[in-house]
C-alpha angles and dihedrals in degrees: 000000000000115000098211112136127245124205117214118198112206133035099219128105096292094046094045095046090049091047092048093050095045092049090048087057090053097255118139113236134198106206112201118191132178089214135023103292093244089057095054114131092254088079088068093064106110118173112056150264126280130235138141107253144185093268095052092043088065087059094051100271124142141168087262091058090049087052091048093049090050097052093039091050089048091052091244094288094130129090098248103218095068091046092049091050091049094052091047089054095045098091090047091051091053091048091050094049091047090053090048088061106262105162098229115184111262136212121236088266092055099255121133107272119232137200134196121254132192122292096026138081094209133080096243101142119103113198146180101218104284096316100073097136091053093051093047092048093049091052092051091044090057090055092048091048089054090056090044089058088052091054096247095110129050114192123209109187122183090029122132119216108230102180147306123285109235131192126222090281093053094251119144114251102165142316142267116228137173129226104231092208104046093022089227113159112213140173122234111199115210142164090228137005129214117202110201099156102140131228137331104236094138088074084080093051094234127037140140088265122098114271091251093059091102100140092235095132093052090043092053089053089046091053090048091059107278113131122235123221132210095349092166094066107093119161116228107201114224097224126048139127111251111228137174092237102034143334116263119213123238100199126240083238087081089065091037089061093050105282113158127214117215148144130207112265087228109073112250092354104200095212124102108265091242089059094054109096121230095253090058094053124092110215090187099174092051092047096045098040107030095169097053100020113177090356101069113135114288098251091056095045089049094052092046092052090047091048094049092050101038106029102026094039092224099130111145091235129041097219099038130041112236144129132207123266102195125203098151094106091063122087114264092231091056091047092051093047098047107022106024095122097058094039089058090051092052094045092048097050101032101033092228128111106232089202087070104029131032116258121246110228142166134183120279138184105270120155144018111229089181125065145135111343110252132188132229137185117226118230126220091260094052098261128095123297107249116235096013110144092218095066110111093357117141125220087274106082110239095020117107130190124206140168123012094345090064121081102214115093114042108043115191095343133018121227112229115263093020092097097070089046094051092048096051093038095053092050095048098040097045098048096086091047091054089048089055092046097054098049105124092354118138129226128232117306118239092253094050091047094048092047092051093048091047092052092053093044090053091052091049094048093046091056092049092049097045110128118256122259097052129122123310109238092207093055092046089051089051091051092049091051092050092050095050093044092054097044108030115033127080100343124027129196125186096229091053092046092050091051091046092054091054091049093047091050089054093046090049090058092046094049090062088065100054122143122209126229089204118050095168125133097224127073091338104177091172094068093043091053092046091055091048092051092050089051093051092072100072090055092043090053092048090050096050096042091047090050093047094051095046103082098184143070114258124157112304091359105087125175110174091203090064101037121132114250129240119240112262108181123098092197112097096221093046090045090053091051090049090051092050091051090046091054091047090055091045091054092048091049091051091052088058104035112019084103136101116246110231116198125203124194110230113184101295103349145049131252121197125213129170135231128197116250121234103241095156097121101050115020113228116260134180115284100229108171105160096339114153107247093021093138093058093043090050091050093051092045093049091051090052092047091051091051092048091049092050092048091050091050091050092049091049091050092049090050091051091052 
């Protein structure tokens, strides 16, 4: 086995699983993490990890149905081979993590317990109370520490990734990173680099993501030439605690265990929620979506909560938008056993015990479905070809993207509990391909390394030496967050997006003129934050331009002006004609927009191109959760699909003859 070194950026689930697999293959790894590995944002994941399992198989479930739920929930905006491969691997991932010691909750018989999550009718989600991400990360961290003790892994915690080292052909040959204590800037030569740096929630100022999830690592790769896919698709989680400093997630597991979302039918009812009788409560998700109830996909639940508060005026409070998330009907012992982690968070920050009184929640920016564009090679069975070096590689040769900073697996909307699966899967599956890629491949030359370090040192020194009286990076960041939150969260309108683009262009010019309050050369967080804010703007521009150009509603991207109508007629014949027209419009829309947006950084701005999505395994169909007239639309669509399938079969037979 080749002994070339690989650098992994990020100590969360994707970075640790990639490091574990590469070390297992005998490849030395430098693991660079912005935080101590055990404080990576993956520890904040609460609800669980998805996989078809023996219990759900008895009810008719399969890996194929998990695959179908994932692409249907994502509005078919994923290349299907990677998603199929992920769902096929899912049961093996759960078995591996169980054997590595993850303390999954168990049934009375000793089997791994499961809960339902949004967008599925099966209990596929394995969980460790409400701290699943933490338990998964700790198990992987133990394996990486074992390899560290053997000398195969070197860990660099509190180091900030500044950019890839590229040779004269633009290929990645290592990275430049900065020690956030000593402020040393150093080059790390490598035969390949894995970026597993998570999402970019800090673009919005406040989100459920950790405050270091600023997207700077992905942005620095983007500015170096890597393309960025589907930037406009940002998941807004339905249930979070609004806070002045950040937004704290209340996991979907609360609804998965029977939590109910409701508002009083009387606007701003002054009574305690426990005093409001059942017939005066509006369980709007259960009424509007009887099949899925409180576990509709996240984009739909988010819009319904927003609609109830903003358009119906039924927010629980007059001065703050929120609805009730009610767990009080569930036994306290069950709540403590399965949801103890999130109940403690709510009690700590709100001063109210959610076992006794319903929680007050509202949607919050939560997850980046888009990310660095990554390649894949399709296998003969429609999955991904194992061991192929192209899997997960960006448009920069030698630079890989995995986890939340990669665009592959979730399309226009992520199903809950698929994120932990995609992170671990990409690390494990891609390890052998990276091993094959680096055989005989050289690292950065001394001259390339020194030039890359010098470039980053010059940027660092220029910020420290900027004259006083310039812009404040913290205020510019606040303005950027306000702009994105107004224009590009739950509801998007073209006029607001156009105005936001102008504002962001202006902010981008201003952020180049920031002055620092701290010009010290030791543990200077001010300069590190200033760089991160500057590097938010390429991603912000890709997000806003992608959203402006996508004139449709798809998953988390919702433009009311382009929404598909409900059927209105009560007459069967007229209803049928409405459904035919609806399907015509749906087909036309897919011809235009069933494509991934692919952003390229060009000097100081973004250009957007589009690529077709591989939907060859499961043909796209209308996403009809709760739509009035869905049964007629579905009937018409299925008839069209059957005719198209028969015509294709006839054409294939004629060609064979």
